[in-house]
C-alpha positions as CSV (number, residue, x, y, z in Angstrom):
1,M,-15.0,0.4,-22.5
2,I,-11.6,-0.6,-21.1
3,I,-9.9,0.9,-18.1
4,R,-6.3,0.2,-17.2
5,K,-4.3,0.4,-14.0
6,L,-0.5,0.1,-13.8
7,Y,1.3,-1.5,-10.9
8,E,5.0,-1.8,-10.3
9,F,6.9,-4.5,-8.4
10,E,10.5,-5.7,-8.0
11,N,11.1,-9.4,-8.3
12,A,13.9,-11.9,-8.7
13,H,13.8,-15.3,-10.5
14,I,15.6,-17.9,-12.6
15,V,13.9,-19.0,-15.7
16,R,15.1,-22.6,-16.2
17,L,15.4,-24.1,-19.6
18,C,15.2,-20.8,-21.5
19,G,17.6,-20.0,-24.4
20,S,19.6,-17.3,-22.5
21,K,22.4,-18.8,-20.4
22,R,22.4,-15.9,-18.0
23,C,18.7,-16.1,-17.5
24,R,18.6,-19.9,-16.9
25,T,21.7,-20.2,-14.7
26,S,21.7,-17.0,-12.6
27,I,19.2,-15.5,-10.2
28,H,18.4,-12.0,-11.4
29,G,15.8,-9.4,-11.0
30,H,13.5,-7.0,-12.9
31,S,11.6,-3.8,-12.2
32,Y,8.3,-5.2,-13.5
33,R,5.3,-3.1,-14.6
34,C,2.0,-4.8,-14.6
35,E,-1.1,-3.5,-16.4
36,I,-4.5,-4.7,-15.5
37,L,-7.2,-4.0,-18.1
38,L,-10.8,-4.3,-17.1
39,S,-13.8,-4.0,-19.5
40,S,-17.5,-3.6,-19.3
41,N,-20.3,-2.4,-21.6
42,F,-21.9,-0.7,-18.6
43,L,-20.9,2.1,-16.2
44,D,-21.7,2.2,-12.5
45,E,-23.7,4.8,-10.6
46,A,-20.7,7.2,-10.8
47,G,-20.2,6.7,-14.5
48,M,-17.2,4.3,-14.1
49,V,-16.5,0.8,-15.3
50,Y,-14.9,-0.1,-11.9
51,D,-13.7,2.4,-9.2
52,F,-9.9,2.6,-9.2
53,G,-10.2,2.7,-5.4
54,Y,-11.5,-0.9,-5.4
55,M,-8.5,-1.9,-7.5
56,K,-6.3,-0.6,-4.7
57,L,-7.7,-3.3,-2.4
58,G,-7.6,-6.9,-3.7
59,I,-5.8,-6.5,-7.0
60,R,-2.9,-4.4,-5.6
61,E,-2.6,-6.7,-2.6
62,L,-2.2,-9.7,-4.9
63,I,0.4,-8.1,-7.1
64,D,2.2,-6.5,-4.2
65,S,2.7,-10.0,-2.8
66,F,5.4,-10.5,-5.5
67,D,7.2,-7.2,-4.7
68,H,10.7,-7.5,-3.4
69,A,10.3,-11.2,-3.4
70,T,12.0,-14.1,-5.2
71,T,9.7,-16.2,-7.4
72,I,10.5,-19.9,-7.2
73,Y,9.6,-22.6,-9.7
74,A,8.1,-25.4,-7.7
75,R,9.8,-28.0,-9.9
76,D,13.3,-26.5,-9.5
77,D,16.1,-28.3,-7.7
78,A,15.0,-29.1,-4.1
79,S,18.3,-27.9,-2.5
80,Y,18.1,-24.6,-4.5
81,I,14.5,-24.1,-3.3
82,A,15.4,-24.8,0.3
83,D,18.3,-22.4,0.2
84,L,16.2,-19.6,-1.3
85,K,13.5,-20.1,1.4
86,K,16.2,-20.2,4.1
87,H,17.9,-16.9,2.9
88,S,14.9,-14.9,1.6
89,A,12.1,-13.7,3.8
90,R,9.8,-12.8,0.9
91,W,9.2,-15.5,-1.7
92,V,6.4,-16.9,-3.8
93,Q,6.5,-20.5,-5.1
94,I,4.5,-21.1,-8.3
95,P,3.8,-24.3,-10.3
96,L,5.2,-22.8,-13.5
97,N,8.5,-21.4,-14.7
98,P,8.5,-17.7,-13.7
99,S,8.7,-16.1,-17.1
100,A,6.9,-12.9,-18.0
101,E,4.3,-15.0,-19.9
102,Q,3.6,-17.2,-16.9
103,F,3.4,-14.1,-14.5
104,C,0.7,-12.8,-16.9
105,R,-1.2,-16.0,-16.8
106,I,-1.0,-16.3,-13.0
107,F,-2.0,-12.7,-12.4
108,F,-4.9,-13.2,-14.8
109,V,-6.2,-16.3,-13.0
110,L,-5.8,-14.6,-9.6
111,I,-7.6,-11.4,-10.6
112,D,-10.3,-13.2,-12.6
113,R,-11.1,-15.3,-9.6
114,L,-11.1,-12.2,-7.4
115,L,-13.5,-10.3,-9.7
116,S,-15.8,-13.4,-10.0
117,L,-16.1,-13.5,-6.2
118,T,-16.5,-9.8,-5.6
119,Q,-19.9,-8.5,-4.7
120,M,-20.2,-5.2,-6.5
121,Q,-21.2,-2.2,-4.4
122,N,-22.0,0.6,-6.8
123,G,-24.0,-0.7,-9.7
124,E,-21.0,-2.2,-11.6
125,R,-22.2,-4.7,-14.1
126,E,-20.4,-7.4,-16.2
127,V,-16.9,-6.2,-15.2
128,K,-14.5,-8.5,-16.8
129,L,-10.7,-8.9,-16.9
130,H,-9.8,-8.0,-20.5
131,S,-6.1,-8.8,-20.3
132,V,-2.9,-8.5,-18.2
133,I,0.3,-7.1,-19.5
134,V,3.6,-7.7,-17.7
135,H,6.6,-5.6,-18.7
136,E,9.8,-7.4,-17.7
137,T,12.1,-4.8,-19.2
138,A,11.7,-1.4,-20.8
139,T,11.4,-3.0,-24.2
140,G,9.8,-6.4,-23.6
141,Y,6.5,-7.5,-22.3
142,A,3.9,-10.3,-22.4
143,Q,0.2,-9.9,-22.7
144,C,-2.3,-12.5,-21.6
145,F,-5.9,-12.9,-22.6
146,R,-8.5,-15.3,-21.1
147,E,-7.8,-18.0,-23.7
148,D,-4.1,-17.9,-22.7
149,A,-4.7,-18.0,-18.9
150,Y,-6.8,-21.1,-19.1
151,N,-4.8,-22.9,-21.8
152,A,-3.8,-26.3,-20.5
153,Q,-1.1,-26.5,-23.3
154,M,0.7,-23.6,-21.5
155,G,0.5,-25.4,-18.1
156,E,-2.4,-25.7,-15.6
157,I,-2.6,-23.0,-12.9
158,A,-4.1,-24.3,-9.7
159,L,-4.3,-21.6,-7.0
160,E,-3.7,-24.3,-4.4
161,E,-0.2,-24.7,-5.8
162,I,0.8,-21.1,-5.2
163,E,2.6,-20.6,-1.9
164,F,3.4,-17.3,-0.3
165,S,6.1,-17.1,2.4
166,P,5.1,-16.3,6.0
167,A,6.7,-12.8,5.6
168,V,4.5,-12.1,2.5
169,R,1.4,-13.3,4.3
170,E,2.2,-11.2,7.4
171,E,2.1,-8.0,5.3
172,W,-1.3,-8.7,3.8
173,K,-3.8,-6.0,4.8
174,Q,-6.6,-8.5,4.1
175,P,-5.3,-11.8,5.4
176,E,-8.6,-13.5,4.7
177,L,-8.4,-12.7,1.0
178,W,-6.3,-15.6,-0.1
179,Q,-8.4,-18.1,1.8
180,K,-11.6,-16.7,0.2
181,L,-10.0,-17.0,-3.2
182,L,-9.1,-20.6,-2.5
183,C,-12.5,-21.5,-1.1
184,G,-14.6,-19.5,-3.5
185,E,-16.2,-17.3,-0.8
186,K,-17.8,-14.0,-1.6
187,I,-15.6,-10.9,-1.2
188,I,-17.3,-7.7,-0.1
189,Y,-15.4,-4.5,0.0
190,P,-16.7,-1.5,2.0
191,K,-18.8,1.0,0.0
192,D,-16.3,3.7,0.9
193,C,-12.9,2.5,-0.3
């Protein structure tokens, strides 16, 4: 069975090297819609794959980190990066060009890591991240599956290379969550979410 949760976030970026001149030369933003699809062949004690309440905790917090932020490609021009960081409180620097495809892959790796470290509380079993869909526009989206997220030909994703601005980190309701993801520590949510 598959369940799906939709998240929305506003984000600005430049996608260097793409075919569209506007896209590769001008900072611009999108009203993104991000769908997270979880799957399991089992249901928990309440008859659910995974409680949507738990998805409001870690998954929403990770995606919300990109809301009203500028996503910066770490290999962009150094003076451009410095100016963005100087003039924008909320930014996220990533090791890949911030296309919808790469957003999908990054969200997949983040959420997959989160689920693998989460100690289930209500009899959930074998809950897996099925896919991530990122809608960049009303008519265009990218969908990422496990084989895409961990495909070296599409670029390696090392969590240690993702950097969140101080303003983003200050708003985290679970400031320890990022450190736990990086260090591989167990994540335990309260039974009552």
